[in-house]
PyMOL Python script that loads the backbone (N, CA, C, O; Angstrom):
from pymol import cmd

cmd.read_pdbstr("""\
ATOM      1  N   MET A   1      -1.524  -0.749  13.583  1.00  0.00           N
ATOM      2  CA  MET A   1      -1.382  -0.866  12.135  1.00  0.00           C
ATOM      3  C   MET A   1       0.104  -1.005  11.819  1.00  0.00           C
ATOM      4  O   MET A   1       0.926  -0.183  12.225  1.00  0.00           O
ATOM      5  N   LYS A   2       0.421  -2.051  11.096  1.00  0.00           N
ATOM      6  CA  LYS A   2       1.807  -2.299  10.695  1.00  0.00           C
ATOM      7  C   LYS A   2       1.891  -2.289   9.171  1.00  0.00           C
ATOM      8  O   LYS A   2       1.038  -2.856   8.488  1.00  0.00           O
ATOM      9  N   ILE A   3       2.922  -1.643   8.652  1.00  0.00           N
ATOM     10  CA  ILE A   3       3.183  -1.637   7.218  1.00  0.00           C
ATOM     11  C   ILE A   3       4.619  -2.088   7.011  1.00  0.00           C
ATOM     12  O   ILE A   3       5.549  -1.508   7.572  1.00  0.00           O
ATOM     13  N   SER A   4       4.793  -3.127   6.201  1.00  0.00           N
ATOM     14  CA  SER A   4       6.145  -3.563   5.842  1.00  0.00           C
ATOM     15  C   SER A   4       6.346  -3.313   4.351  1.00  0.00           C
ATOM     16  O   SER A   4       5.421  -3.440   3.548  1.00  0.00           O
ATOM     17  N   ILE A   5       7.568  -2.957   4.007  1.00  0.00           N
ATOM     18  CA  ILE A   5       7.899  -2.592   2.628  1.00  0.00           C
ATOM     19  C   ILE A   5       9.082  -3.431   2.179  1.00  0.00           C
ATOM     20  O   ILE A   5      10.104  -3.481   2.863  1.00  0.00           O
ATOM     21  N   SER A   6       8.951  -4.096   1.023  1.00  0.00           N
ATOM     22  CA  SER A   6      10.058  -4.895   0.499  1.00  0.00           C
ATOM     23  C   SER A   6      11.200  -3.969   0.074  1.00  0.00           C
ATOM     24  O   SER A   6      10.997  -2.777  -0.153  1.00  0.00           O
ATOM     25  N   GLU A   7      12.383  -4.532  -0.025  1.00  0.00           N
ATOM     26  CA  GLU A   7      13.549  -3.742  -0.447  1.00  0.00           C
ATOM     27  C   GLU A   7      13.351  -3.169  -1.852  1.00  0.00           C
ATOM     28  O   GLU A   7      13.736  -2.030  -2.117  1.00  0.00           O
ATOM     29  N   LYS A   8      12.747  -3.962  -2.760  1.00  0.00           N
ATOM     30  CA  LYS A   8      12.493  -3.470  -4.122  1.00  0.00           C
ATOM     31  C   LYS A   8      11.548  -2.271  -4.098  1.00  0.00           C
ATOM     32  O   LYS A   8      11.761  -1.292  -4.813  1.00  0.00           O
ATOM     33  N   ALA A   9      10.504  -2.352  -3.273  1.00  0.00           N
ATOM     34  CA  ALA A   9       9.543  -1.256  -3.185  1.00  0.00           C
ATOM     35  C   ALA A   9      10.194  -0.020  -2.569  1.00  0.00           C
ATOM     36  O   ALA A   9       9.961   1.094  -3.038  1.00  0.00           O
ATOM     37  N   LYS A  10      11.005  -0.197  -1.527  1.00  0.00           N
ATOM     38  CA  LYS A  10      11.708   0.936  -0.910  1.00  0.00           C
ATOM     39  C   LYS A  10      12.590   1.641  -1.927  1.00  0.00           C
ATOM     40  O   LYS A  10      12.603   2.869  -2.016  1.00  0.00           O
ATOM     41  N   GLU A  11      13.326   0.848  -2.691  1.00  0.00           N
ATOM     42  CA  GLU A  11      14.222   1.409  -3.703  1.00  0.00           C
ATOM     43  C   GLU A  11      13.435   2.251  -4.717  1.00  0.00           C
ATOM     44  O   GLU A  11      13.838   3.368  -5.042  1.00  0.00           O
ATOM     45  N   GLN A  12      12.324   1.720  -5.212  1.00  0.00           N
ATOM     46  CA  GLN A  12      11.512   2.444  -6.192  1.00  0.00           C
ATOM     47  C   GLN A  12      10.892   3.704  -5.591  1.00  0.00           C
ATOM     48  O   GLN A  12      10.873   4.754  -6.233  1.00  0.00           O
ATOM     49  N   LEU A  13      10.387   3.604  -4.364  1.00  0.00           N
ATOM     50  CA  LEU A  13       9.785   4.766  -3.715  1.00  0.00           C
ATOM     51  C   LEU A  13      10.817   5.858  -3.456  1.00  0.00           C
ATOM     52  O   LEU A  13      10.529   7.040  -3.643  1.00  0.00           O
ATOM     53  N   ASN A  14      12.009   5.471  -3.031  1.00  0.00           N
ATOM     54  CA  ASN A  14      13.068   6.452  -2.796  1.00  0.00           C
ATOM     55  C   ASN A  14      13.522   7.109  -4.097  1.00  0.00           C
ATOM     56  O   ASN A  14      13.789   8.310  -4.125  1.00  0.00           O
ATOM     57  N   GLN A  15      13.612   6.327  -5.177  1.00  0.00           N
ATOM     58  CA  GLN A  15      13.993   6.893  -6.478  1.00  0.00           C
ATOM     59  C   GLN A  15      12.943   7.869  -6.988  1.00  0.00           C
ATOM     60  O   GLN A  15      13.277   8.860  -7.637  1.00  0.00           O
ATOM     61  N   SER A  16      11.677   7.595  -6.697  1.00  0.00           N
ATOM     62  CA  SER A  16      10.598   8.462  -7.185  1.00  0.00           C
ATOM     63  C   SER A  16      10.473   9.744  -6.366  1.00  0.00           C
ATOM     64  O   SER A  16       9.853  10.711  -6.809  1.00  0.00           O
ATOM     65  N   GLY A  17      11.067   9.748  -5.163  1.00  0.00           N
ATOM     66  CA  GLY A  17      10.965  10.926  -4.309  1.00  0.00           C
ATOM     67  C   GLY A  17       9.619  11.032  -3.603  1.00  0.00           C
ATOM     68  O   GLY A  17       9.307  12.076  -3.030  1.00  0.00           O
ATOM     69  N   ALA A  18       8.829   9.988  -3.635  1.00  0.00           N
ATOM     70  CA  ALA A  18       7.508  10.001  -3.003  1.00  0.00           C
ATOM     71  C   ALA A  18       7.642  10.120  -1.490  1.00  0.00           C
ATOM     72  O   ALA A  18       8.499   9.477  -0.883  1.00  0.00           O
ATOM     73  N   LYS A  19       6.807  10.932  -0.894  1.00  0.00           N
ATOM     74  CA  LYS A  19       6.796  11.083   0.561  1.00  0.00           C
ATOM     75  C   LYS A  19       5.413  10.809   1.134  1.00  0.00           C
ATOM     76  O   LYS A  19       5.296  10.094   2.129  1.00  0.00           O
ATOM     77  N   ASN A  20       4.374  11.354   0.537  1.00  0.00           N
ATOM     78  CA  ASN A  20       3.012  11.163   1.025  1.00  0.00           C
ATOM     79  C   ASN A  20       2.277  10.189   0.123  1.00  0.00           C
ATOM     80  O   ASN A  20       1.981  10.486  -1.034  1.00  0.00           O
ATOM     81  N   LEU A  21       1.992   9.033   0.672  1.00  0.00           N
ATOM     82  CA  LEU A  21       1.343   7.969  -0.091  1.00  0.00           C
ATOM     83  C   LEU A  21       0.061   7.568   0.611  1.00  0.00           C
ATOM     84  O   LEU A  21      -0.073   7.726   1.825  1.00  0.00           O
ATOM     85  N   LYS A  22      -0.872   7.052  -0.155  1.00  0.00           N
ATOM     86  CA  LYS A  22      -2.135   6.614   0.419  1.00  0.00           C
ATOM     87  C   LYS A  22      -2.436   5.205  -0.061  1.00  0.00           C
ATOM     88  O   LYS A  22      -2.357   4.907  -1.253  1.00  0.00           O
ATOM     89  N   ILE A  23      -2.780   4.350   0.880  1.00  0.00           N
ATOM     90  CA  ILE A  23      -3.230   3.003   0.540  1.00  0.00           C
ATOM     91  C   ILE A  23      -4.719   3.112   0.258  1.00  0.00           C
ATOM     92  O   ILE A  23      -5.500   3.552   1.102  1.00  0.00           O
ATOM     93  N   ILE A  24      -5.095   2.701  -0.946  1.00  0.00           N
ATOM     94  CA  ILE A  24      -6.484   2.868  -1.383  1.00  0.00           C
ATOM     95  C   ILE A  24      -7.121   1.518  -1.695  1.00  0.00           C
ATOM     96  O   ILE A  24      -6.430   0.550  -2.011  1.00  0.00           O
ATOM     97  N   LEU A  25      -8.424   1.470  -1.603  1.00  0.00           N
ATOM     98  CA  LEU A  25      -9.195   0.304  -2.016  1.00  0.00           C
ATOM     99  C   LEU A  25      -9.512   0.493  -3.494  1.00  0.00           C
ATOM    100  O   LEU A  25     -10.246   1.407  -3.867  1.00  0.00           O
ATOM    101  N   LYS A  26      -8.951  -0.382  -4.337  1.00  0.00           N
ATOM    102  CA  LYS A  26      -9.150  -0.274  -5.782  1.00  0.00           C
ATOM    103  C   LYS A  26     -10.430  -0.965  -6.236  1.00  0.00           C
ATOM    104  O   LYS A  26     -10.995  -0.612  -7.272  1.00  0.00           O
ATOM    105  N   GLY A  27     -10.883  -1.940  -5.470  1.00  0.00           N
ATOM    106  CA  GLY A  27     -12.077  -2.683  -5.841  1.00  0.00           C
ATOM    107  C   GLY A  27     -12.042  -4.055  -5.198  1.00  0.00           C
ATOM    108  O   GLY A  27     -11.329  -4.291  -4.223  1.00  0.00           O
ATOM    109  N   TYR A  28     -12.833  -4.959  -5.773  1.00  0.00           N
ATOM    110  CA  TYR A  28     -12.908  -6.316  -5.240  1.00  0.00           C
ATOM    111  C   TYR A  28     -12.639  -7.315  -6.351  1.00  0.00           C
ATOM    112  O   TYR A  28     -13.115  -7.160  -7.476  1.00  0.00           O
ATOM    113  N   GLY A  29     -11.871  -8.340  -6.018  1.00  0.00           N
ATOM    114  CA  GLY A  29     -11.574  -9.410  -6.968  1.00  0.00           C
ATOM    115  C   GLY A  29     -12.089 -10.727  -6.427  1.00  0.00           C
ATOM    116  O   GLY A  29     -12.846 -10.765  -5.457  1.00  0.00           O
ATOM    117  N   TRP A  30     -11.671 -11.800  -7.063  1.00  0.00           N
ATOM    118  CA  TRP A  30     -12.105 -13.134  -6.650  1.00  0.00           C
ATOM    119  C   TRP A  30     -11.699 -13.450  -5.216  1.00  0.00           C
ATOM    120  O   TRP A  30     -12.426 -14.145  -4.507  1.00  0.00           O
ATOM    121  N   ALA A  31     -10.564 -12.956  -4.790  1.00  0.00           N
ATOM    122  CA  ALA A  31     -10.048 -13.278  -3.463  1.00  0.00           C
ATOM    123  C   ALA A  31     -10.368 -12.204  -2.424  1.00  0.00           C
ATOM    124  O   ALA A  31      -9.865 -12.264  -1.302  1.00  0.00           O
ATOM    125  N   GLY A  32     -11.197 -11.225  -2.783  1.00  0.00           N
ATOM    126  CA  GLY A  32     -11.563 -10.180  -1.827  1.00  0.00           C
ATOM    127  C   GLY A  32     -11.095  -8.815  -2.268  1.00  0.00           C
ATOM    128  O   GLY A  32     -10.901  -8.578  -3.460  1.00  0.00           O
ATOM    129  N   PRO A  33     -10.910  -7.901  -1.308  1.00  0.00           N
ATOM    130  CA  PRO A  33     -10.536  -6.533  -1.648  1.00  0.00           C
ATOM    131  C   PRO A  33      -9.154  -6.446  -2.305  1.00  0.00           C
ATOM    132  O   PRO A  33      -8.245  -7.212  -1.984  1.00  0.00           O
ATOM    133  N   VAL A  34      -9.024  -5.496  -3.226  1.00  0.00           N
ATOM    134  CA  VAL A  34      -7.762  -5.244  -3.922  1.00  0.00           C
ATOM    135  C   VAL A  34      -7.316  -3.837  -3.548  1.00  0.00           C
ATOM    136  O   VAL A  34      -8.042  -2.865  -3.756  1.00  0.00           O
ATOM    137  N   PHE A  35      -6.113  -3.741  -2.993  1.00  0.00           N
ATOM    138  CA  PHE A  35      -5.586  -2.453  -2.546  1.00  0.00           C
ATOM    139  C   PHE A  35      -4.505  -1.952  -3.493  1.00  0.00           C
ATOM    140  O   PHE A  35      -3.855  -2.731  -4.191  1.00  0.00           O
ATOM    141  N   GLY A  36      -4.330  -0.640  -3.502  1.00  0.00           N
ATOM    142  CA  GLY A  36      -3.307  -0.024  -4.330  1.00  0.00           C
ATOM    143  C   GLY A  36      -2.634   1.101  -3.573  1.00  0.00           C
ATOM    144  O   GLY A  36      -2.931   1.354  -2.405  1.00  0.00           O
ATOM    145  N   LEU A  37      -1.727   1.767  -4.256  1.00  0.00           N
ATOM    146  CA  LEU A  37      -0.937   2.844  -3.671  1.00  0.00           C
ATOM    147  C   LEU A  37      -1.039   4.063  -4.563  1.00  0.00           C
ATOM    148  O   LEU A  37      -0.859   3.962  -5.776  1.00  0.00           O
ATOM    149  N   ALA A  38      -1.327   5.223  -3.972  1.00  0.00           N
ATOM    150  CA  ALA A  38      -1.424   6.469  -4.729  1.00  0.00           C
ATOM    151  C   ALA A  38      -0.595   7.533  -4.021  1.00  0.00           C
ATOM    152  O   ALA A  38      -0.463   7.525  -2.798  1.00  0.00           O
ATOM    153  N   GLN A  39      -0.041   8.444  -4.807  1.00  0.00           N
ATOM    154  CA  GLN A  39       0.714   9.546  -4.218  1.00  0.00           C
ATOM    155  C   GLN A  39      -0.211  10.757  -4.129  1.00  0.00           C
ATOM    156  O   GLN A  39      -0.392  11.499  -5.094  1.00  0.00           O
ATOM    157  N   VAL A  40      -0.789  10.932  -2.945  1.00  0.00           N
ATOM    158  CA  VAL A  40      -1.724  12.034  -2.694  1.00  0.00           C
ATOM    159  C   VAL A  40      -1.541  12.529  -1.264  1.00  0.00           C
ATOM    160  O   VAL A  40      -0.961  11.841  -0.424  1.00  0.00           O
ATOM    161  N   GLU A  41      -2.036  13.711  -1.008  1.00  0.00           N
ATOM    162  CA  GLU A  41      -2.012  14.260   0.340  1.00  0.00           C
ATOM    163  C   GLU A  41      -3.068  13.547   1.184  1.00  0.00           C
ATOM    164  O   GLU A  41      -4.127  13.184   0.671  1.00  0.00           O
ATOM    165  N   PRO A  42      -2.791  13.347   2.466  1.00  0.00           N
ATOM    166  CA  PRO A  42      -3.788  12.713   3.322  1.00  0.00           C
ATOM    167  C   PRO A  42      -5.010  13.613   3.487  1.00  0.00           C
ATOM    168  O   PRO A  42      -4.929  14.836   3.374  1.00  0.00           O
ATOM    169  N   GLU A  43      -6.145  12.964   3.759  1.00  0.00           N
ATOM    170  CA  GLU A  43      -7.393  13.686   3.989  1.00  0.00           C
ATOM    171  C   GLU A  43      -7.720  13.647   5.476  1.00  0.00           C
ATOM    172  O   GLU A  43      -7.196  12.814   6.217  1.00  0.00           O
ATOM    173  N   GLU A  44      -8.581  14.546   5.899  1.00  0.00           N
ATOM    174  CA  GLU A  44      -8.991  14.574   7.296  1.00  0.00           C
ATOM    175  C   GLU A  44      -9.620  13.234   7.671  1.00  0.00           C
ATOM    176  O   GLU A  44     -10.462  12.712   6.940  1.00  0.00           O
ATOM    177  N   GLY A  45      -9.213  12.686   8.800  1.00  0.00           N
ATOM    178  CA  GLY A  45      -9.736  11.405   9.260  1.00  0.00           C
ATOM    179  C   GLY A  45      -8.880  10.216   8.873  1.00  0.00           C
ATOM    180  O   GLY A  45      -9.079   9.123   9.404  1.00  0.00           O
ATOM    181  N   ASP A  46      -7.924  10.397   7.957  1.00  0.00           N
ATOM    182  CA  ASP A  46      -7.031   9.301   7.578  1.00  0.00           C
ATOM    183  C   ASP A  46      -6.101   8.960   8.742  1.00  0.00           C
ATOM    184  O   ASP A  46      -5.682   9.840   9.494  1.00  0.00           O
ATOM    185  N   ASN A  47      -5.789   7.687   8.878  1.00  0.00           N
ATOM    186  CA  ASN A  47      -4.745   7.259   9.811  1.00  0.00           C
ATOM    187  C   ASN A  47      -3.408   7.413   9.094  1.00  0.00           C
ATOM    188  O   ASN A  47      -3.287   7.057   7.922  1.00  0.00           O
ATOM    189  N   ILE A  48      -2.410   7.937   9.787  1.00  0.00           N
ATOM    190  CA  ILE A  48      -1.084   8.137   9.199  1.00  0.00           C
ATOM    191  C   ILE A  48      -0.100   7.192   9.875  1.00  0.00           C
ATOM    192  O   ILE A  48      -0.008   7.140  11.102  1.00  0.00           O
ATOM    193  N   VAL A  49       0.634   6.445   9.054  1.00  0.00           N
ATOM    194  CA  VAL A  49       1.672   5.546   9.556  1.00  0.00           C
ATOM    195  C   VAL A  49       2.963   5.918   8.834  1.00  0.00           C
ATOM    196  O   VAL A  49       2.990   5.990   7.606  1.00  0.00           O
ATOM    197  N   SER A  50       4.032   6.153   9.593  1.00  0.00           N
ATOM    198  CA  SER A  50       5.338   6.483   9.014  1.00  0.00           C
ATOM    199  C   SER A  50       6.250   5.266   9.077  1.00  0.00           C
ATOM    200  O   SER A  50       6.397   4.631  10.121  1.00  0.00           O
ATOM    201  N   VAL A  51       6.859   4.955   7.936  1.00  0.00           N
ATOM    202  CA  VAL A  51       7.784   3.833   7.836  1.00  0.00           C
ATOM    203  C   VAL A  51       8.956   4.266   6.959  1.00  0.00           C
ATOM    204  O   VAL A  51       8.758   4.661   5.810  1.00  0.00           O
ATOM    205  N   ASP A  52      10.161   4.196   7.489  1.00  0.00           N
ATOM    206  CA  ASP A  52      11.368   4.512   6.716  1.00  0.00           C
ATOM    207  C   ASP A  52      11.267   5.857   5.998  1.00  0.00           C
ATOM    208  O   ASP A  52      11.543   5.945   4.802  1.00  0.00           O
ATOM    209  N   ASN A  53      10.873   6.898   6.721  1.00  0.00           N
ATOM    210  CA  ASN A  53      10.751   8.267   6.190  1.00  0.00           C
ATOM    211  C   ASN A  53       9.676   8.416   5.119  1.00  0.00           C
ATOM    212  O   ASN A  53       9.688   9.393   4.370  1.00  0.00           O
ATOM    213  N   LEU A  54       8.765   7.484   5.033  1.00  0.00           N
ATOM    214  CA  LEU A  54       7.620   7.563   4.118  1.00  0.00           C
ATOM    215  C   LEU A  54       6.349   7.618   4.958  1.00  0.00           C
ATOM    216  O   LEU A  54       6.208   6.880   5.933  1.00  0.00           O
ATOM    217  N   ASN A  55       5.423   8.499   4.572  1.00  0.00           N
ATOM    218  CA  ASN A  55       4.151   8.612   5.273  1.00  0.00           C
ATOM    219  C   ASN A  55       3.064   7.935   4.459  1.00  0.00           C
ATOM    220  O   ASN A  55       2.891   8.222   3.274  1.00  0.00           O
ATOM    221  N   PHE A  56       2.332   7.031   5.105  1.00  0.00           N
ATOM    222  CA  PHE A  56       1.233   6.328   4.461  1.00  0.00           C
ATOM    223  C   PHE A  56      -0.069   6.740   5.126  1.00  0.00           C
ATOM    224  O   PHE A  56      -0.211   6.632   6.344  1.00  0.00           O
ATOM    225  N   ALA A  57      -1.011   7.207   4.338  1.00  0.00           N
ATOM    226  CA  ALA A  57      -2.343   7.523   4.831  1.00  0.00           C
ATOM    227  C   ALA A  57      -3.248   6.336   4.524  1.00  0.00           C
ATOM    228  O   ALA A  57      -3.174   5.744   3.447  1.00  0.00           O
ATOM    229  N   ILE A  58      -4.095   6.001   5.477  1.00  0.00           N
ATOM    230  CA  ILE A  58      -5.041   4.908   5.298  1.00  0.00           C
ATOM    231  C   ILE A  58      -6.402   5.410   5.765  1.00  0.00           C
ATOM    232  O   ILE A  58      -6.533   5.910   6.882  1.00  0.00           O
ATOM    233  N   GLU A  59      -7.414   5.278   4.911  1.00  0.00           N
ATOM    234  CA  GLU A  59      -8.750   5.695   5.295  1.00  0.00           C
ATOM    235  C   GLU A  59      -9.177   4.960   6.557  1.00  0.00           C
ATOM    236  O   GLU A  59      -8.863   3.784   6.744  1.00  0.00           O
ATOM    237  N   LYS A  60      -9.894   5.666   7.412  1.00  0.00           N
ATOM    238  CA  LYS A  60     -10.306   5.100   8.695  1.00  0.00           C
ATOM    239  C   LYS A  60     -11.076   3.788   8.524  1.00  0.00           C
ATOM    240  O   LYS A  60     -10.852   2.847   9.285  1.00  0.00           O
ATOM    241  N   ASP A  61     -11.977   3.707   7.542  1.00  0.00           N
ATOM    242  CA  ASP A  61     -12.762   2.488   7.329  1.00  0.00           C
ATOM    243  C   ASP A  61     -11.870   1.303   6.985  1.00  0.00           C
ATOM    244  O   ASP A  61     -12.130   0.182   7.425  1.00  0.00           O
ATOM    245  N   ILE A  62     -10.821   1.541   6.203  1.00  0.00           N
ATOM    246  CA  ILE A  62      -9.882   0.468   5.857  1.00  0.00           C
ATOM    247  C   ILE A  62      -9.053   0.093   7.077  1.00  0.00           C
ATOM    248  O   ILE A  62      -8.835  -1.089   7.343  1.00  0.00           O
ATOM    249  N   ALA A  63      -8.591   1.093   7.819  1.00  0.00           N
ATOM    250  CA  ALA A  63      -7.753   0.846   8.995  1.00  0.00           C
ATOM    251  C   ALA A  63      -8.502   0.044  10.058  1.00  0.00           C
ATOM    252  O   ALA A  63      -7.884  -0.669  10.850  1.00  0.00           O
ATOM    253  N   ASN A  64      -9.816   0.158  10.076  1.00  0.00           N
ATOM    254  CA  ASN A  64     -10.605  -0.578  11.063  1.00  0.00           C
ATOM    255  C   ASN A  64     -10.700  -2.070  10.760  1.00  0.00           C
ATOM    256  O   ASN A  64     -11.002  -2.858  11.656  1.00  0.00           O
ATOM    257  N   ILE A  65     -10.447  -2.474   9.509  1.00  0.00           N
ATOM    258  CA  ILE A  65     -10.587  -3.890   9.159  1.00  0.00           C
ATOM    259  C   ILE A  65      -9.270  -4.567   8.773  1.00  0.00           C
ATOM    260  O   ILE A  65      -9.217  -5.792   8.663  1.00  0.00           O
ATOM    261  N   VAL A  66      -8.214  -3.789   8.569  1.00  0.00           N
ATOM    262  CA  VAL A  66      -6.919  -4.346   8.158  1.00  0.00           C
ATOM    263  C   VAL A  66      -5.891  -4.078   9.250  1.00  0.00           C
ATOM    264  O   VAL A  66      -5.714  -2.938   9.679  1.00  0.00           O
ATOM    265  N   ASN A  67      -5.216  -5.133   9.698  1.00  0.00           N
ATOM    266  CA  ASN A  67      -4.205  -4.998  10.754  1.00  0.00           C
ATOM    267  C   ASN A  67      -2.826  -4.672  10.215  1.00  0.00           C
ATOM    268  O   ASN A  67      -2.049  -3.974  10.867  1.00  0.00           O
ATOM    269  N   ASN A  68      -2.517  -5.176   9.021  1.00  0.00           N
ATOM    270  CA  ASN A  68      -1.196  -4.911   8.469  1.00  0.00           C
ATOM    271  C   ASN A  68      -1.229  -4.962   6.944  1.00  0.00           C
ATOM    272  O   ASN A  68      -2.045  -5.652   6.331  1.00  0.00           O
ATOM    273  N   PHE A  69      -0.318  -4.211   6.369  1.00  0.00           N
ATOM    274  CA  PHE A  69      -0.141  -4.175   4.915  1.00  0.00           C
ATOM    275  C   PHE A  69       1.293  -4.548   4.591  1.00  0.00           C
ATOM    276  O   PHE A  69       2.214  -4.278   5.362  1.00  0.00           O
ATOM    277  N   GLU A  70       1.463  -5.170   3.444  1.00  0.00           N
ATOM    278  CA  GLU A  70       2.786  -5.475   2.908  1.00  0.00           C
ATOM    279  C   GLU A  70       2.842  -4.851   1.516  1.00  0.00           C
ATOM    280  O   GLU A  70       1.982  -5.118   0.677  1.00  0.00           O
ATOM    281  N   ILE A  71       3.846  -4.029   1.276  1.00  0.00           N
ATOM    282  CA  ILE A  71       3.985  -3.348  -0.006  1.00  0.00           C
ATOM    283  C   ILE A  71       5.200  -3.920  -0.728  1.00  0.00           C
ATOM    284  O   ILE A  71       6.294  -4.001  -0.169  1.00  0.00           O
ATOM    285  N   ASP A  72       4.984  -4.312  -1.975  1.00  0.00           N
ATOM    286  CA  ASP A  72       6.049  -4.881  -2.794  1.00  0.00           C
ATOM    287  C   ASP A  72       6.045  -4.162  -4.139  1.00  0.00           C
ATOM    288  O   ASP A  72       5.110  -3.431  -4.465  1.00  0.00           O
ATOM    289  N   TYR A  73       7.091  -4.378  -4.902  1.00  0.00           N
ATOM    290  CA  TYR A  73       7.182  -3.816  -6.254  1.00  0.00           C
ATOM    291  C   TYR A  73       7.405  -4.970  -7.210  1.00  0.00           C
ATOM    292  O   TYR A  73       8.299  -5.792  -7.007  1.00  0.00           O
ATOM    293  N   HIS A  74       6.588  -5.030  -8.253  1.00  0.00           N
ATOM    294  CA  HIS A  74       6.675  -6.102  -9.243  1.00  0.00           C
ATOM    295  C   HIS A  74       6.981  -5.505 -10.612  1.00  0.00           C
ATOM    296  O   HIS A  74       6.341  -4.545 -11.042  1.00  0.00           O
ATOM    297  N   LYS A  75       7.946  -6.074 -11.274  1.00  0.00           N
ATOM    298  CA  LYS A  75       8.269  -5.643 -12.628  1.00  0.00           C
ATOM    299  C   LYS A  75       8.282  -6.880 -13.508  1.00  0.00           C
ATOM    300  O   LYS A  75       9.207  -7.690 -13.445  1.00  0.00           O
ATOM    301  N   GLY A  76       7.247  -7.019 -14.330  1.00  0.00           N
ATOM    302  CA  GLY A  76       7.125  -8.163 -15.210  1.00  0.00           C
ATOM    303  C   GLY A  76       7.242  -7.754 -16.665  1.00  0.00           C
ATOM    304  O   GLY A  76       7.532  -6.601 -16.984  1.00  0.00           O
ATOM    305  N   LEU A  77       7.017  -8.694 -17.516  1.00  0.00           N
ATOM    306  CA  LEU A  77       7.118  -8.454 -18.952  1.00  0.00           C
ATOM    307  C   LEU A  77       6.071  -7.465 -19.443  1.00  0.00           C
ATOM    308  O   LEU A  77       6.368  -6.626 -20.293  1.00  0.00           O
ATOM    309  N   PHE A  78       4.848  -7.550 -18.922  1.00  0.00           N
ATOM    310  CA  PHE A  78       3.757  -6.727 -19.425  1.00  0.00           C
ATOM    311  C   PHE A  78       3.309  -5.616 -18.490  1.00  0.00           C
ATOM    312  O   PHE A  78       2.580  -4.716 -18.907  1.00  0.00           O
ATOM    313  N   GLN A  79       3.732  -5.665 -17.232  1.00  0.00           N
ATOM    314  CA  GLN A  79       3.329  -4.613 -16.309  1.00  0.00           C
ATOM    315  C   GLN A  79       4.340  -4.469 -15.191  1.00  0.00           C
ATOM    316  O   GLN A  79       5.106  -5.386 -14.895  1.00  0.00           O
ATOM    317  N   LYS A  80       4.324  -3.299 -14.577  1.00  0.00           N
ATOM    318  CA  LYS A  80       5.165  -3.056 -13.416  1.00  0.00           C
ATOM    319  C   LYS A  80       4.413  -2.126 -12.482  1.00  0.00           C
ATOM    320  O   LYS A  80       3.581  -1.330 -12.919  1.00  0.00           O
ATOM    321  N   GLY A  81       4.707  -2.230 -11.211  1.00  0.00           N
ATOM    322  CA  GLY A  81       4.062  -1.356 -10.252  1.00  0.00           C
ATOM    323  C   GLY A  81       4.065  -1.947  -8.851  1.00  0.00           C
ATOM    324  O   GLY A  81       4.592  -3.031  -8.601  1.00  0.00           O
ATOM    325  N   TYR A  82       3.457  -1.194  -7.955  1.00  0.00           N
ATOM    326  CA  TYR A  82       3.402  -1.585  -6.557  1.00  0.00           C
ATOM    327  C   TYR A  82       2.238  -2.542  -6.335  1.00  0.00           C
ATOM    328  O   TYR A  82       1.173  -2.412  -6.939  1.00  0.00           O
ATOM    329  N   VAL A  83       2.472  -3.495  -5.462  1.00  0.00           N
ATOM    330  CA  VAL A  83       1.447  -4.466  -5.079  1.00  0.00           C
ATOM    331  C   VAL A  83       1.254  -4.325  -3.573  1.00  0.00           C
ATOM    332  O   VAL A  83       2.223  -4.312  -2.814  1.00  0.00           O
ATOM    333  N   VAL A  84      -0.001  -4.221  -3.147  1.00  0.00           N
ATOM    334  CA  VAL A  84      -0.312  -4.047  -1.730  1.00  0.00           C
ATOM    335  C   VAL A  84      -1.125  -5.245  -1.256  1.00  0.00           C
ATOM    336  O   VAL A  84      -2.219  -5.508  -1.755  1.00  0.00           O
ATOM    337  N   TYR A  85      -0.570  -5.967  -0.280  1.00  0.00           N
ATOM    338  CA  TYR A  85      -1.237  -7.121   0.306  1.00  0.00           C
ATOM    339  C   TYR A  85      -1.755  -6.726   1.688  1.00  0.00           C
ATOM    340  O   TYR A  85      -1.103  -5.969   2.407  1.00  0.00           O
ATOM    341  N   ALA A  86      -2.925  -7.239   2.053  1.00  0.00           N
ATOM    342  CA  ALA A  86      -3.512  -6.924   3.350  1.00  0.00           C
ATOM    343  C   ALA A  86      -3.608  -8.178   4.206  1.00  0.00           C
ATOM    344  O   ALA A  86      -3.964  -9.251   3.720  1.00  0.00           O
ATOM    345  N   ASN A  87      -3.286  -8.030   5.486  1.00  0.00           N
ATOM    346  CA  ASN A  87      -3.401  -9.109   6.478  1.00  0.00           C
ATOM    347  C   ASN A  87      -2.754 -10.412   6.025  1.00  0.00           C
ATOM    348  O   ASN A  87      -3.262 -11.496   6.313  1.00  0.00           O
ATOM    349  N   GLY A  88      -1.638 -10.305   5.320  1.00  0.00           N
ATOM    350  CA  GLY A  88      -0.889 -11.489   4.906  1.00  0.00           C
ATOM    351  C   GLY A  88      -1.444 -12.225   3.704  1.00  0.00           C
ATOM    352  O   GLY A  88      -0.875 -13.233   3.283  1.00  0.00           O
ATOM    353  N   SER A  89      -2.541 -11.745   3.145  1.00  0.00           N
ATOM    354  CA  SER A  89      -3.151 -12.413   1.993  1.00  0.00           C
ATOM    355  C   SER A  89      -2.450 -12.014   0.707  1.00  0.00           C
ATOM    356  O   SER A  89      -2.235 -10.831   0.445  1.00  0.00           O
ATOM    357  N   ARG A  90      -2.096 -13.009  -0.089  1.00  0.00           N
ATOM    358  CA  ARG A  90      -1.461 -12.765  -1.389  1.00  0.00           C
ATOM    359  C   ARG A  90      -2.486 -12.798  -2.518  1.00  0.00           C
ATOM    360  O   ARG A  90      -2.120 -12.773  -3.693  1.00  0.00           O
ATOM    361  N   GLY A  91      -3.787 -12.856  -2.157  1.00  0.00           N
ATOM    362  CA  GLY A  91      -4.840 -12.797  -3.167  1.00  0.00           C
ATOM    363  C   GLY A  91      -5.058 -14.064  -3.947  1.00  0.00           C
ATOM    364  O   GLY A  91      -5.638 -14.027  -5.032  1.00  0.00           O
ATOM    365  N   ASN A  92      -4.610 -15.181  -3.426  1.00  0.00           N
ATOM    366  CA  ASN A  92      -4.810 -16.459  -4.119  1.00  0.00           C
ATOM    367  C   ASN A  92      -6.203 -16.995  -3.848  1.00  0.00           C
ATOM    368  O   ASN A  92      -6.696 -16.904  -2.724  1.00  0.00           O
ATOM    369  N   CYS A  93      -6.832 -17.546  -4.855  1.00  0.00           N
ATOM    370  CA  CYS A  93      -8.161 -18.137  -4.683  1.00  0.00           C
ATOM    371  C   CYS A  93      -8.050 -19.527  -4.121  1.00  0.00           C
ATOM    372  O   CYS A  93      -9.065 -20.189  -3.906  1.00  0.00           O
TER     373      CYS A  93
END
""", "prot")
cmd.dss("prot")
cmd.show_as("cartoon", "prot")
cmd.util.cbc("prot")
cmd.orient("prot")
């Protein structure tokens, strides 16, 4: 399991003081599963991946189907937040 984090996302995560994060399945969209990021303690059975002093928990079922995640931070006119891409997919239809 590989997790890469953009510089913008690293900066925001470091400013927030977040240490324990979980990659979650938010639902399904037109292009497939939609993942998100939550600041919660890991649960029993979660896979833990450490990157740049940040711990990411991933549910075992998700870890079995996703080889890598890319975490970015987007700040637009109407919304801002973390974006999680799986297996190189940017969610385009």
